[in-house]
Residue, then its C-alpha position, 0 to 999 in steps of 0.5 A: m668250428k663256426k658254432n664255437y665262434k659265435k658261442y664266444f664272440a660276445l665274450f671276446a667283444l665284451p672288453t672292447l665294448i665296455a672300453f668304448v662305452i666308458s671312453f666314448i659314450v658316457p662322456f658324449l652323453m654327459g656332454v650333452w647333458l652339460s650343454f644344457c647346464k650352467f657349471t664350473t665342475v661336472t658336480n655342481a651342474q645346474p640345468v638351465g634349459l636352452d640358455n646356453y644355446i640361446r647365448i651362442f646366437t645372441d652373443p654381441n660378439q658373434d664369435f661363433l657365427h664368424a668362426l663358422g664362416f671362416t671355417a666353412l670357407f677354409t674347408v671349401v678352399s682346403v678340400i678342392t686344392i688339397n684333392l686337386i694337387a694330390f690326384a695331379l701328383a698321383l697321376l705323375l707318379t704312376r707313370g713309371m718316372k724314376g725315383t717315384n718311391l723317393f718322391r712318395t716318401v718325401f711328399f708323405m712325410p709332412n703327415l707325420i709331423g704333429g700339428i702344433v709343430l707344423g704350426y710353429i714352423w710355418q709360422l716362422i716360414i711365413n713371418g720370414v717372408l712377410l717380414n720383408f713387408g714389415v708385417d706378420i701373419t697376424y696382421s690381417a686375416q687374409y694373411g692367416f687364412w692362406g697360411l692355414v691353407i698352405l699349411m693344410n695343403w702341405q701336410l695332407v697332400g702326400y697322404m691323399m696322394i698315396i690313397y689316389i695312387a692306390g686307386l689309380q694302380n687298380v684301373p685295368h690297363d686293358l680298358i685304357e688301351a681299348a679306349e686309345i684303340d677306339g681313338a679316345n684322347k687323354w683328357q676322354i680317358l681321364r674324364k670317362i675311365t680314370i676318374p670314374m674307376v678311382m671314385p672309391s678314393v675320391t670318397i675317402c680323400t674327400f671325407l678325410t680332408l673335409t672332416n680334418s679341415f673342419k675340426l682343425f685345432d692344433q695348427n690353428l692354435a699355433l699358427t694364428g691363435g685366432a689373431p688378429g682379434r679372433e678373425t681367424s678363429m675356426l670353430a674348434l679354437d672358438i669352443y676352446s677359447t670359450f670354454y677356457g677363456r670366459n668365466g661362466w661360459e663353461g656350458v656355452g662352450q659345451a653347447k658350442a661343442v655339441l653344435f660342432f659334433l652335429m655339423v661335422a656329422v651331417i656334413a660328413f654324412l652328405q658327402l659320403r651319400l653324394t660320393r657313394s652315389k657316384e661310385v654306384e653310377s660309375 
């Protein structure tokens, strides 16, 4: 029976492989090629070498570098706050409280709402609060920054909480009871037993929050649109604005997209290496 599986494995995998090559590999390779070209459509692309990449860093507006700094700061704050709040909620909801299933459902529901819708909803909420002070979310970059952080937390905390709950439920109770008998307090149990045992969940949640925060687009577009003056533009929105909003900059926008992909890939790889090493140590 196993020989038959091996014999026909390639045949059954071929349709998926063809779809993957056509829908991902080919467009990706074309995108890399176009990042070295000046073009308005794919058919009139003319190679220009590294000019597009040079223009990214010599642009007087420094849009890309500013978006990179804003995105990096937002990602750090979001990853820390989302994971801390999600883990704290997971601890509370694994202690046998009444109505736990209802709380889990309520916290998870925001993750089901689309990014554009969330952006406009929170724009209305935040502007409603700021209206009392005679300003709106586009008045200052700080308002936009913390608005994005609040929105991202509201959307992802419930999702990460579910993953942490699954990890916490796999921590052996016998191990915790043994630690309590030996005189360990709650903080020692959390630091020495609980957290090391849920490191696989930490790896998954950190990866998801890191990548989702770094490539945020829909919420950024709907909540602030980069205002005021592109000060709250994140990398994905800056790439979009460059590609579609500046004539003759299509190649530069494509070059930014390639750099964006490389940065996300490298950061995600380093994060996985770091947290997985902690899993092994645990």
